[in-house]
VEXLUMLO-974566 format. One record per residue: residue number from 0; x, y, z of N, C-alpha, C in turn. Coordinates in nm, 2 decimals. Layout:
BEGIN
(r NUM; (X; Y; Z); (X; Y; Z); (X; Y; Z)) ...
//
This chain:
BEGIN
(r 0; (1.58; 1.02; -2.64); (1.44; 1.06; -2.62); (1.39; 0.97; -2.53)) (r 1; (1.33; 0.98; -2.46); (1.26; 0.85; -2.36); (1.11; 0.85; -2.42)) (r 2; (1.08; 0.71; -2.39); (0.94; 0.65; -2.40); (0.88; 0.58; -2.30)) (r 3; (0.79; 0.54; -2.32); (0.71; 0.44; -2.23); (0.82; 0.30; -2.23)) (r 4; (0.89; 0.25; -2.34); (0.98; 0.14; -2.31); (1.10; 0.17; -2.19)) (r 5; (1.13; 0.31; -2.22); (1.26; 0.35; -2.13); (1.20; 0.31; -1.99)) (r 6; (1.10; 0.38; -1.96); (1.02; 0.38; -1.82); (1.01; 0.25; -1.79)) (r 7; (0.95; 0.14; -1.86); (0.93; 0.02; -1.80); (1.07; -0.05; -1.78)) (r 8; (1.16; -0.01; -1.83); (1.30; -0.10; -1.86); (1.34; -0.03; -1.68)) (r 9; (1.33; 0.08; -1.69); (1.38; 0.15; -1.51); (1.29; 0.08; -1.41)) (r 10; (1.18; 0.07; -1.48); (1.11; 0.01; -1.34); (1.15; -0.13; -1.31)) (r 11; (1.18; -0.22; -1.42); (1.21; -0.36; -1.42); (1.33; -0.35; -1.33)) (r 12; (1.44; -0.28; -1.38); (1.58; -0.26; -1.33); (1.55; -0.25; -1.19)) (r 13; (1.48; -0.17; -1.12); (1.47; -0.13; -0.97); (1.40; -0.26; -0.92)) (r 14; (1.38; -0.36; -0.95); (1.32; -0.49; -0.89); (1.14; -0.50; -0.90)) (r 15; (1.14; -0.56; -0.79); (0.96; -0.60; -0.79); (0.93; -0.52; -0.74)) (r 16; (0.77; -0.50; -0.74); (0.69; -0.39; -0.71); (0.57; -0.45; -0.72)) (r 17; (0.49; -0.42; -0.58); (0.33; -0.47; -0.57); (0.26; -0.35; -0.57)) (r 18; (0.16; -0.36; -0.65); (0.03; -0.24; -0.66); (-0.08; -0.32; -0.57)) (r 19; (-0.16; -0.24; -0.49); (-0.25; -0.30; -0.43); (-0.36; -0.20; -0.41)) (r 20; (-0.52; -0.23; -0.42); (-0.61; -0.13; -0.38); (-0.65; -0.15; -0.24)) (r 21; (-0.66; -0.04; -0.19); (-0.68; -0.05; -0.04); (-0.80; 0.03; 0.01)) (r 22; (-0.90; 0.02; 0.07); (-0.98; 0.07; 0.17); (-0.96; 0.10; 0.29)) (r 23; (-0.94; 0.21; 0.33); (-0.87; 0.26; 0.45); (-1.02; 0.28; 0.54)) (r 24; (-1.00; 0.22; 0.67); (-1.10; 0.25; 0.78); (-1.04; 0.33; 0.89)) (r 25; (-1.05; 0.47; 0.88); (-0.99; 0.53; 1.01); (-1.05; 0.56; 1.11)) (r 26; (-1.02; 0.61; 1.21); (-1.05; 0.59; 1.37); (-1.10; 0.46; 1.42)) (r 27; (-1.02; 0.36; 1.38); (-1.08; 0.20; 1.40); (-1.03; 0.21; 1.57)) (r 28; (-1.06; 0.11; 1.64); (-1.01; 0.06; 1.76); (-0.85; 0.05; 1.74)) (r 29; (-0.85; -0.02; 1.68); (-0.70; -0.07; 1.68); (-0.66; -0.07; 1.52)) (r 30; (-0.52; -0.04; 1.48); (-0.44; -0.10; 1.34); (-0.43; -0.22; 1.30)) (r 31; (-0.49; -0.28; 1.20); (-0.48; -0.42; 1.15); (-0.54; -0.43; 1.00)) (r 32; (-0.53; -0.55; 0.96); (-0.55; -0.59; 0.82); (-0.70; -0.66; 0.82)) (r 33; (-0.77; -0.62; 0.75); (-0.89; -0.66; 0.72); (-0.89; -0.80; 0.60)) (r 34; (-1.02; -0.81; 0.56); (-1.05; -0.89; 0.46); (-0.98; -0.82; 0.30)) (r 35; (-0.97; -0.95; 0.22); (-0.93; -0.90; 0.09); (-1.06; -0.95; 0.03)) (r 36; (-1.17; -0.86; -0.04); (-1.27; -0.88; -0.09); (-1.28; -0.79; -0.24)) (r 37; (-1.30; -0.88; -0.34); (-1.32; -0.78; -0.47); (-1.19; -0.72; -0.51)) (r 38; (-1.10; -0.79; -0.48); (-0.97; -0.71; -0.49); (-0.92; -0.60; -0.44)) (r 39; (-1.02; -0.58; -0.35); (-0.97; -0.46; -0.24); (-0.93; -0.51; -0.10)) (r 40; (-0.80; -0.46; -0.04); (-0.79; -0.50; 0.08); (-0.81; -0.39; 0.15)) (r 41; (-0.87; -0.44; 0.29); (-0.90; -0.32; 0.38); (-0.82; -0.35; 0.52)) (r 42; (-0.77; -0.21; 0.52); (-0.70; -0.17; 0.65); (-0.77; -0.06; 0.71)) (r 43; (-0.75; -0.14; 0.88); (-0.79; -0.07; 0.98); (-0.73; 0.03; 1.05)) (r 44; (-0.73; 0.16; 1.07); (-0.62; 0.25; 1.13); (-0.67; 0.32; 1.25)) (r 45; (-0.62; 0.37; 1.37); (-0.65; 0.44; 1.43); (-0.66; 0.59; 1.43)) (r 46; (-0.58; 0.64; 1.31); (-0.58; 0.78; 1.30); (-0.69; 0.82; 1.24)) (r 47; (-0.71; 0.94; 1.28); (-0.82; 1.02; 1.23); (-0.81; 1.06; 1.05)) (r 48; (-0.90; 1.07; 0.98); (-0.87; 1.12; 0.82); (-0.86; 1.26; 0.83)) (r 49; (-0.77; 1.35; 0.89); (-0.77; 1.48; 0.88); (-0.59; 1.50; 0.88)) (r 50; (-0.56; 1.63; 0.82); (-0.45; 1.68; 0.83); (-0.35; 1.53; 0.76)) (r 51; (-0.39; 1.48; 0.68); (-0.30; 1.38; 0.62); (-0.25; 1.26; 0.74)) (r 52; (-0.29; 1.25; 0.84); (-0.29; 1.14; 0.94); (-0.29; 1.03; 0.91)) (r 53; (-0.41; 0.98; 0.85); (-0.47; 0.86; 0.78); (-0.35; 0.82; 0.70)) (r 54; (-0.32; 0.88; 0.61); (-0.22; 0.86; 0.48); (-0.08; 0.80; 0.54)) (r 55; (-0.03; 0.89; 0.64); (0.09; 0.87; 0.67); (0.09; 0.74; 0.78)) (r 56; (-0.02; 0.74; 0.87); (-0.06; 0.61; 0.93); (-0.06; 0.48; 0.86)) (r 57; (-0.11; 0.51; 0.73); (-0.14; 0.39; 0.66); (0.03; 0.35; 0.59)) (r 58; (0.10; 0.42; 0.52); (0.23; 0.41; 0.48); (0.32; 0.36; 0.59)) (r 59; (0.32; 0.41; 0.74); (0.40; 0.36; 0.84); (0.35; 0.21; 0.88)) (r 60; (0.22; 0.17; 0.90); (0.15; 0.08; 0.91); (0.19; -0.06; 0.84)) (r 61; (0.21; -0.01; 0.69); (0.23; -0.10; 0.58); (0.37; -0.14; 0.57)) (r 62; (0.46; -0.04; 0.60); (0.59; -0.04; 0.60); (0.65; -0.15; 0.72)) (r 63; (0.59; -0.15; 0.85); (0.61; -0.22; 0.97); (0.57; -0.36; 0.92)) (r 64; (0.45; -0.37; 0.90); (0.36; -0.52; 0.86); (0.45; -0.59; 0.74)) (r 65; (0.51; -0.53; 0.66); (0.58; -0.58; 0.55); (0.72; -0.59; 0.58)) (r 66; (0.78; -0.53; 0.67); (0.92; -0.53; 0.69); (1.00; -0.47; 0.57)) (r 67; (0.95; -0.35; 0.54); (1.03; -0.27; 0.42); (1.03; -0.12; 0.48)) (r 68; (1.13; -0.07; 0.41); (1.16; 0.11; 0.46); (0.99; 0.18; 0.42)) (r 69; (0.98; 0.30; 0.50); (0.88; 0.36; 0.44); (0.88; 0.43; 0.32)) (r 70; (1.01; 0.43; 0.26); (1.05; 0.50; 0.15); (0.98; 0.42; 0.03)) (r 71; (0.99; 0.26; 0.07); (0.92; 0.20; -0.06); (0.78; 0.17; -0.06)) (r 72; (0.72; 0.27; 0.03); (0.55; 0.24; 0.04); (0.52; 0.37; -0.02)) (r 73; (0.45; 0.37; -0.13); (0.37; 0.49; -0.19); (0.23; 0.48; -0.19)) (r 74; (0.18; 0.59; -0.19); (0.02; 0.60; -0.21); (0.03; 0.67; -0.37)) (r 75; (-0.04; 0.58; -0.43); (-0.02; 0.64; -0.61); (-0.14; 0.73; -0.64)) (r 76; (-0.28; 0.67; -0.57); (-0.41; 0.77; -0.59); (-0.47; 0.71; -0.47)) (r 77; (-0.57; 0.86; -0.48); (-0.65; 0.85; -0.35); (-0.64; 0.87; -0.23)) (r 78; (-0.50; 1.02; -0.24); (-0.46; 1.07; -0.07); (-0.55; 1.14; -0.02)) (r 79; (-0.67; 1.17; -0.11); (-0.81; 1.24; 0.02); (-0.90; 1.14; 0.01)) (r 80; (-0.91; 1.04; -0.02); (-1.03; 0.95; 0.01); (-0.99; 0.81; 0.08)) (r 81; (-1.07; 0.71; 0.12); (-1.06; 0.61; 0.14); (-1.00; 0.50; 0.08)) (r 82; (-1.04; 0.48; -0.05); (-1.01; 0.43; -0.17); (-0.89; 0.45; -0.23)) (r 83; (-0.78; 0.38; -0.21); (-0.64; 0.42; -0.24); (-0.56; 0.30; -0.32)) (r 84; (-0.46; 0.35; -0.44); (-0.38; 0.24; -0.48); (-0.26; 0.26; -0.43)) (r 85; (-0.22; 0.18; -0.39); (-0.07; 0.18; -0.31); (0.02; 0.11; -0.37)) (r 86; (0.15; 0.16; -0.40); (0.26; 0.07; -0.46); (0.35; 0.03; -0.35)) (r 87; (0.43; -0.09; -0.32); (0.54; -0.13; -0.23); (0.64; -0.15; -0.31)) (r 88; (0.75; -0.10; -0.31); (0.84; -0.13; -0.38); (0.94; -0.24; -0.30)) (r 89; (0.99; -0.36; -0.40); (1.07; -0.46; -0.34); (1.04; -0.58; -0.30)) (r 90; (0.92; -0.60; -0.31); (0.83; -0.74; -0.28); (0.73; -0.74; -0.42)) (r 91; (0.68; -0.88; -0.42); (0.58; -0.90; -0.52); (0.44; -0.91; -0.44)) (r 92; (0.34; -0.89; -0.54); (0.20; -0.90; -0.46); (0.18; -1.02; -0.41)) (r 93; (0.25; -1.13; -0.42); (0.22; -1.25; -0.37); (0.27; -1.25; -0.21)) (r 94; (0.39; -1.18; -0.23); (0.47; -1.20; -0.11); (0.41; -1.08; 0.02)) (r 95; (0.38; -0.97; -0.04); (0.26; -0.87; 0.01); (0.17; -0.95; 0.08)) (r 96; (0.06; -1.02; 0.01); (-0.02; -1.08; 0.10); (0.01; -1.16; 0.16)) (r 97; (0.12; -1.24; 0.14); (0.17; -1.34; 0.25); (0.19; -1.29; 0.37)) (r 98; (0.28; -1.16; 0.37); (0.34; -1.07; 0.48); (0.21; -1.05; 0.56)) (r 99; (0.08; -1.03; 0.53); (-0.01; -0.96; 0.58); (-0.10; -1.06; 0.60)) (r 100; (-0.09; -1.19; 0.58); (-0.16; -1.31; 0.62); (-0.30; -1.27; 0.52)) (r 101; (-0.31; -1.26; 0.44); (-0.45; -1.25; 0.35); (-0.43; -1.32; 0.24)) (r 102; (-0.52; -1.39; 0.20); (-0.56; -1.50; 0.05); (-0.57; -1.39; -0.05)) (r 103; (-0.47; -1.41; -0.16); (-0.52; -1.32; -0.27); (-0.52; -1.40; -0.37)) 
//
């Protein structure tokens, strides 16, 4: 029988991961990282917020900016809104902020 401890062990065995709250600004003039304010990281995307295009653009942008495969970037919650929780496997939160050039 598996329980919460088993799933935690599985996550720990998989390596580090970072979870970050993101506020997406779709239809921006260019893709980019905004400021970190109140624990929320602002991301500007040129993609429109229709037919899941902004979500796909967010995963692609973060994977490229962080130097990780797209499979390591997952939108945990918020797939239908601007506020999202994103998990990135393979790096810590400090590494994530450092690679994006924000102070966390």
